[in-house]
C-alpha positions as CSV (number, residue, x, y, z in Angstrom):
1,M,-6.0,109.9,36.2
2,S,-4.0,106.5,35.9
3,R,-4.2,104.9,32.6
4,A,-5.1,101.5,34.2
5,S,-8.1,102.9,36.2
6,P,-11.4,101.8,35.1
7,A,-12.6,105.6,34.8
8,Y,-9.8,106.4,32.4
9,Q,-10.5,103.5,30.4
10,V,-14.3,104.2,29.9
11,A,-13.2,107.7,29.3
12,L,-10.7,106.8,26.7
13,V,-13.5,104.8,24.8
14,A,-16.4,107.3,25.2
15,L,-13.8,110.0,23.9
16,L,-12.5,108.0,20.7
17,S,-16.4,106.8,20.2
18,V,-17.6,110.1,20.0
19,N,-15.0,111.6,18.1
20,F,-15.5,108.8,15.3
21,G,-19.3,109.3,15.5
22,I,-18.5,113.0,14.4
23,L,-16.3,111.7,11.6
24,F,-19.3,109.5,10.4
25,F,-21.7,112.1,10.9
26,D,-19.6,114.2,8.3
27,R,-19.1,111.2,6.0
28,N,-23.0,110.1,5.7
29,A,-24.1,113.4,5.3
30,L,-23.6,113.3,2.0
31,G,-26.1,110.4,1.4
32,F,-28.8,111.9,3.5
33,L,-28.7,115.2,1.6
34,M,-28.5,113.4,-1.7
35,P,-32.3,113.9,-2.2
36,F,-31.5,117.7,-2.1
37,V,-28.1,117.6,-3.8
38,Q,-29.0,115.4,-6.7
39,P,-31.3,117.8,-8.4
40,D,-29.5,121.0,-7.4
41,L,-26.1,120.2,-9.0
42,H,-28.0,117.9,-11.8
43,L,-26.2,114.6,-10.9
44,S,-26.9,111.1,-12.3
45,N,-27.3,108.0,-10.4
46,T,-23.7,107.0,-11.7
47,Q,-22.2,110.2,-10.0
48,V,-23.9,109.5,-7.0
49,G,-22.1,106.3,-6.8
50,L,-18.8,107.9,-8.0
51,L,-19.1,110.3,-5.1
52,S,-19.4,107.8,-2.4
53,S,-16.5,105.7,-4.4
54,A,-14.4,108.9,-4.4
55,L,-14.1,109.0,-0.6
56,S,-13.8,105.5,0.1
57,F,-10.9,105.4,-2.4
58,T,-8.7,107.9,-0.4
59,W,-10.1,106.5,3.0
60,A,-8.6,103.1,2.0
61,F,-5.1,104.8,1.2
62,A,-5.2,106.9,4.3
63,A,-6.4,103.7,6.6
64,F,-3.4,101.9,5.7
65,G,-0.8,104.4,5.0
66,I,-1.4,106.2,8.2
67,G,-1.9,103.0,10.1
68,V,1.8,102.2,9.1
69,V,3.1,105.7,9.9
70,S,1.7,105.3,13.6
71,D,3.2,101.8,14.2
72,K,6.6,103.2,12.9
73,T,6.7,106.5,14.5
74,G,4.2,105.6,17.6
75,S,2.6,109.0,17.3
76,R,-0.9,108.0,17.7
77,K,-2.3,111.3,19.5
78,G,-0.7,113.8,17.1
79,L,-1.9,111.8,13.9
80,L,-5.7,111.5,15.5
81,V,-5.8,115.0,16.4
82,A,-4.6,116.2,12.7
83,T,-7.1,113.9,11.1
84,T,-9.7,115.1,13.2
85,V,-9.5,118.7,12.4
86,L,-8.9,117.9,8.6
87,F,-12.2,116.0,8.4
88,S,-13.9,119.0,9.8
89,V,-12.5,121.4,7.1
90,C,-13.4,119.1,4.5
91,S,-17.1,119.1,5.5
92,F,-17.2,122.9,5.2
93,F,-15.7,122.4,1.4
94,S,-18.6,120.1,0.8
95,G,-21.1,122.8,1.7
96,L,-19.1,125.3,-0.6
97,A,-19.3,122.8,-3.8
98,A,-21.1,124.5,-6.8
99,S,-20.5,121.4,-9.2
100,F,-19.8,117.8,-9.2
101,G,-16.0,118.2,-9.9
102,M,-15.9,120.3,-6.7
103,L,-17.8,118.2,-4.5
104,L,-15.8,115.2,-5.9
105,G,-12.7,116.9,-4.8
106,A,-14.0,117.8,-1.2
107,R,-14.9,114.2,-0.8
108,L,-11.7,112.9,-2.1
109,L,-9.8,115.1,0.6
110,M,-12.3,114.0,3.2
111,G,-11.3,110.4,2.6
112,V,-7.8,111.2,3.2
113,A,-8.7,112.8,6.5
114,E,-10.9,110.4,7.8
115,G,-9.3,107.2,6.7
116,G,-6.6,106.7,9.3
117,N,-8.8,107.9,12.3
118,M,-10.1,104.6,13.2
119,P,-7.0,102.5,12.8
120,I,-5.2,104.7,15.4
121,S,-8.2,104.8,17.7
122,Q,-8.6,101.0,17.7
123,S,-4.8,100.5,17.9
124,I,-5.1,102.6,20.9
125,I,-7.8,100.4,22.4
126,A,-6.4,97.3,21.8
127,S,-3.1,98.5,24.1
128,E,-4.7,100.4,26.9
129,I,-8.0,98.2,27.4
130,R,-8.0,94.7,29.4
131,P,-8.2,91.9,26.9
132,E,-10.9,90.1,28.2
133,L,-13.0,93.7,27.6
134,R,-11.5,94.1,24.2
135,G,-14.4,93.2,22.0
136,I,-17.0,95.5,23.9
137,A,-14.4,98.3,24.0
138,M,-13.5,97.9,20.2
139,G,-17.2,97.7,19.4
140,A,-18.3,100.6,21.2
141,T,-15.3,102.6,19.8
142,Q,-16.3,102.1,16.5
143,N,-20.0,101.2,16.3
144,F,-21.6,103.4,19.1
145,G,-20.8,106.9,18.5
146,S,-20.6,106.5,14.7
147,N,-24.2,105.0,14.5
148,L,-25.6,107.1,17.2
149,L,-24.4,110.3,15.7
150,G,-23.7,109.2,11.8
151,S,-26.9,106.8,11.4
152,F,-29.3,107.9,13.9
153,L,-28.8,111.7,14.4
154,A,-27.8,112.7,10.9
155,P,-30.6,111.1,8.7
156,A,-33.2,112.8,11.2
157,V,-31.7,116.1,11.6
158,L,-29.9,116.9,8.3
159,P,-33.1,116.7,6.0
160,I,-34.7,119.0,8.4
161,I,-32.0,121.5,8.2
162,A,-31.7,121.3,4.4
163,M,-35.3,121.7,3.9
164,A,-35.3,125.1,6.5
165,H,-31.8,126.2,5.2
166,G,-30.5,124.5,2.6
167,W,-28.1,121.6,2.2
168,R,-24.9,123.8,2.2
169,T,-25.8,124.9,5.7
170,A,-26.2,121.2,7.0
171,F,-22.6,120.8,6.0
172,Y,-21.4,123.7,7.6
173,L,-22.8,122.7,11.0
174,A,-21.8,119.2,10.4
175,G,-18.0,120.4,10.3
176,I,-18.3,122.1,13.8
177,P,-18.3,119.4,16.3
178,G,-14.9,117.9,14.8
179,L,-13.0,121.0,15.9
180,V,-14.2,120.7,19.3
181,M,-13.2,117.0,19.6
182,A,-9.8,117.9,18.3
183,V,-9.2,120.3,21.3
184,L,-10.5,117.6,23.9
185,L,-8.3,114.8,22.2
186,W,-5.3,117.0,22.5
187,K,-5.9,117.8,26.1
188,F,-7.0,114.6,27.3
189,L,-5.1,111.7,25.6
190,D,-1.8,111.0,27.2
191,S,1.1,111.2,24.3
192,G,2.2,107.6,24.9
193,A,-1.4,106.1,24.6
194,G,-1.4,103.1,22.4
195,A,2.2,103.6,21.3
196,P,3.7,99.9,20.5
197,P,6.5,98.4,22.3
198,T,9.9,100.2,21.7
199,A,12.0,97.3,22.7
200,V,11.5,93.6,23.2
201,A,13.6,90.7,24.3
202,P,14.9,88.7,21.3
203,A,14.8,85.3,22.7
204,A,11.4,86.3,24.2
205,S,9.5,87.6,21.2
206,A,9.8,84.9,18.8
207,P,8.5,84.3,16.6
208,A,6.8,88.0,17.1
209,S,10.2,89.7,16.8
210,R,10.5,88.3,13.3
211,A,7.1,89.1,12.5
212,S,6.4,91.6,9.4
213,L,3.6,93.0,7.1
214,G,4.0,89.9,5.1
215,A,3.5,87.5,8.2
216,A,0.5,89.5,9.0
217,L,-0.9,88.7,5.1
218,A,0.2,85.4,5.6
219,N,-2.5,84.9,8.7
220,R,-5.7,83.1,7.7
221,N,-7.7,85.5,10.0
222,V,-6.3,88.8,8.5
223,V,-7.0,87.7,5.0
224,L,-10.4,86.3,5.6
225,C,-11.4,89.6,7.8
226,A,-10.2,91.7,4.8
227,T,-12.3,89.7,2.3
228,I,-15.3,89.9,4.5
229,A,-14.6,93.7,4.8
230,V,-14.7,94.1,0.9
231,L,-18.2,92.4,1.1
232,L,-19.7,94.2,4.1
233,V,-18.4,97.3,3.5
234,S,-19.9,97.4,-0.1
235,Y,-23.4,96.3,1.7
236,F,-22.9,99.3,4.1
237,V,-22.0,101.9,1.3
238,V,-24.6,100.9,-1.1
239,C,-27.1,101.1,1.5
240,L,-26.2,104.5,2.5
241,S,-25.8,105.7,-1.0
242,F,-28.8,104.3,-2.6
243,M,-31.5,103.4,0.1
244,P,-32.6,107.2,0.9
245,L,-33.3,107.8,-3.0
246,Y,-35.1,104.3,-3.2
247,L,-37.3,105.2,-0.2
248,V,-38.3,108.4,-1.9
249,K,-38.4,108.0,-5.7
250,V,-39.6,104.4,-5.8
251,R,-41.5,103.9,-2.3
252,H,-42.7,107.5,-2.6
253,Y,-42.0,108.3,1.2
254,S,-41.3,112.0,1.9
255,P,-38.0,112.9,2.8
256,E,-38.7,113.2,6.5
257,S,-40.1,109.8,6.6
258,G,-37.3,108.6,4.7
259,G,-35.0,110.0,6.6
260,W,-36.9,109.0,10.0
261,L,-36.6,105.1,8.5
262,M,-33.0,105.4,7.7
263,S,-32.4,106.9,11.5
264,V,-33.6,103.3,12.7
265,L,-30.4,102.0,11.3
266,G,-28.5,104.3,13.5
267,I,-30.5,103.2,16.4
268,S,-30.2,99.4,15.7
269,A,-26.0,99.8,15.3
270,T,-26.1,101.5,18.5
271,V,-27.5,98.8,20.2
272,G,-25.6,96.2,18.5
273,A,-22.2,98.5,19.6
274,F,-22.6,96.8,22.9
275,V,-24.9,93.8,22.3
276,I,-23.0,92.1,19.4
277,S,-19.6,93.2,20.5
278,G,-20.2,92.1,24.2
279,L,-21.8,88.8,23.3
280,S,-18.7,88.1,21.1
281,D,-16.6,88.3,24.3
282,R,-18.5,85.6,25.8
283,I,-19.7,83.3,23.2
284,G,-16.9,83.9,20.5
285,R,-16.2,85.9,17.3
286,K,-16.8,83.5,14.7
287,P,-20.6,82.3,15.3
288,L,-21.6,86.0,15.3
289,M,-19.6,86.7,12.2
290,F,-21.8,84.0,10.4
291,I,-25.1,84.7,11.8
292,M,-25.5,88.6,11.7
293,P,-24.5,88.8,7.9
294,M,-27.3,86.0,6.9
295,I,-29.9,88.2,9.1
296,A,-29.0,91.4,7.2
297,V,-30.5,90.1,3.9
298,I,-34.1,91.0,5.5
299,L,-33.2,94.7,5.3
300,P,-33.2,95.1,1.3
301,L,-36.0,92.5,0.7
302,G,-38.0,94.2,3.0
303,A,-37.4,97.4,1.5
304,L,-38.4,95.9,-2.1
305,Y,-41.4,93.7,-1.0
306,Y,-42.8,94.5,2.4
307,Q,-45.9,96.9,1.8
308,G,-47.4,96.8,5.4
309,S,-47.1,99.5,8.1
310,V,-44.0,101.6,8.1
311,W,-43.6,100.7,11.8
312,M,-42.9,96.9,10.8
313,L,-40.7,98.2,7.7
314,A,-39.0,100.1,10.5
315,A,-38.5,97.1,12.8
316,I,-37.2,95.1,9.6
317,F,-34.6,97.7,8.9
318,F,-33.7,97.6,12.9
319,V,-33.2,93.9,12.7
320,G,-31.5,93.8,9.3
321,W,-29.0,96.5,10.2
322,G,-28.1,94.7,13.3
323,Q,-25.4,93.0,11.2
324,T,-23.1,96.2,11.3
325,G,-22.4,94.9,15.2
326,V,-19.7,92.7,13.4
327,F,-17.8,95.4,11.7
328,P,-15.6,95.9,14.6
329,L,-15.2,92.1,14.9
330,F,-13.5,91.9,11.2
331,M,-11.9,95.4,11.2
332,A,-10.2,95.3,14.6
333,T,-11.1,93.0,17.1
334,I,-10.2,89.6,15.2
335,P,-7.3,91.2,13.4
336,S,-5.6,92.9,16.7
337,E,-5.8,89.4,18.4
338,S,-4.2,87.4,15.3
339,V,-0.7,89.5,15.0
340,A,1.9,90.5,17.0
341,P,1.2,93.9,19.1
342,H,3.7,96.1,17.1
343,L,1.8,95.2,14.1
344,R,-1.9,96.1,15.3
345,A,-2.3,99.4,13.4
346,S,-0.8,97.9,10.2
347,A,-3.2,94.9,10.3
348,L,-6.1,97.0,11.0
349,G,-5.6,99.4,8.4
350,L,-5.2,96.6,5.9
351,C,-8.5,95.3,6.9
352,M,-10.1,98.7,6.7
353,G,-8.5,99.7,3.8
354,T,-8.9,96.8,1.8
355,G,-12.8,97.1,2.6
356,E,-12.8,100.9,1.7
357,L,-10.7,100.4,-1.6
358,L,-12.4,97.2,-3.1
359,G,-15.7,97.7,-1.4
360,G,-16.3,101.1,-0.7
361,V,-15.0,102.4,-4.0
362,G,-16.2,99.8,-6.5
363,A,-19.5,98.9,-4.9
364,P,-21.3,102.1,-5.1
365,F,-20.1,103.0,-8.6
366,L,-21.2,99.4,-9.7
367,A,-24.5,99.8,-7.9
368,G,-25.0,103.2,-9.6
369,L,-24.1,101.9,-13.2
370,A,-26.9,99.0,-12.1
371,A,-29.2,101.8,-11.0
372,D,-29.0,103.9,-14.1
373,H,-29.6,100.8,-16.5
374,A,-31.9,98.6,-14.3
375,G,-33.4,100.9,-11.9
376,L,-32.9,101.7,-8.3
377,N,-34.4,98.1,-7.0
378,A,-30.6,96.9,-8.4
379,P,-28.6,98.3,-5.6
380,L,-30.9,96.3,-3.1
381,W,-30.3,93.1,-4.9
382,I,-26.5,93.5,-4.6
383,M,-26.9,94.0,-1.1
384,V,-28.7,90.6,-0.8
385,G,-25.6,88.6,-2.5
386,L,-22.9,90.6,-0.7
387,A,-24.4,89.8,2.8
388,V,-24.7,86.3,1.9
389,V,-21.2,85.5,0.7
390,G,-19.9,87.7,3.6
391,G,-21.6,85.2,6.3
392,L,-20.4,81.9,4.5
393,L,-16.9,83.4,4.3
394,A,-16.8,83.7,7.9
395,L,-17.0,80.0,8.6
396,G,-13.5,79.8,7.6
397,L,-12.3,82.2,10.6
398,H,-10.1,80.7,13.7
399,E,-11.7,82.0,17.0
400,T,-9.8,84.4,18.7
401,A,-11.9,85.7,21.8
402,P,-9.7,85.2,25.0
403,R,-12.7,83.7,27.3
404,V,-13.6,81.2,24.7
405,L,-10.1,80.1,24.1
406,A,-9.5,79.9,27.7
407,R,-12.5,77.7,28.1
408,K,-11.2,75.3,25.4
409,R,-7.7,75.2,27.1
410,A,-9.7,74.3,30.0
411,A,-11.6,71.7,28.8
412,A,-8.8,70.1,27.1
């Protein structure tokens, strides 16, 4: 199958999306199983936050480090397969944990395995997919599988498995699909897929040939995207770490009902993978980067104050979680459209890694401390503040959508 054919490009997006979905299923499993894990291992809320922080800590360094390695070596396929195998093994290790320390070690290792996966996948998409379809392709790669499997299927299925067979069995089962995906990636991906250019004419490449990671850091969009990543990744991780506990312990929903409400988030983000990313190709990246975080405040406020039908609360969750549709924009699409092609994986790793390091590591730990001192309401108020500031920062972005820029040039 030709790499330029539509069939290949669709299959490529589908394969990478499902692979990241399985990865996210494994990552999110601990949050959805926490109502079972916390009493069994006698964990405090601070320790719950530390477990999320630990995975994000190693995820951040792996996202940046593996992105740089893949840019220098051009070995996208080998690194992608290796990280896929490793995160599956780590899911088995999570199920074997008999103490906080053992579970912490398993999550640290899982972060190493998972962190480099998405920068490599998105750099492949940026190179293989036509520019006018880049937004929706990147959105589907990062958000469709991850939310269908990790945010919809995981909270609906994992509590049921845990109630029937124990939370350890749920972790063991979560690790199997990744091994299957590693085989499929090895067989399907072309060894040169997503490889950066090997040679560029000096005269033709200026100033791109003189670009460096420092030049990427000097790019306004890259810096803003990295900062927004810190805020919105914090929102994301705090919600997944503490919302299940809040629904069960404060709102007194059963684990099944709480899991169902959390699975609505997956439906929302799955829809957003196409709607938000596709819309950004047409109307631009910047408007959605402002609007969607502002809408996100209704999710924590609804959980705090809405006392009506559970169906209406589910609708509030659905609308509020739609802001995850912009994650591919600030983590992949805007940075990849703002730097030279041979720096894409590094720029993507920088935005993803910064978000994970400062947001994913710091936010759940601080939210756990706040929950221990002020109650489980505190993490939800933290979510409100993160969303508002993230939306306001997006006003400083420069538009990068090819169709929008082409329209502006034609008008000028």
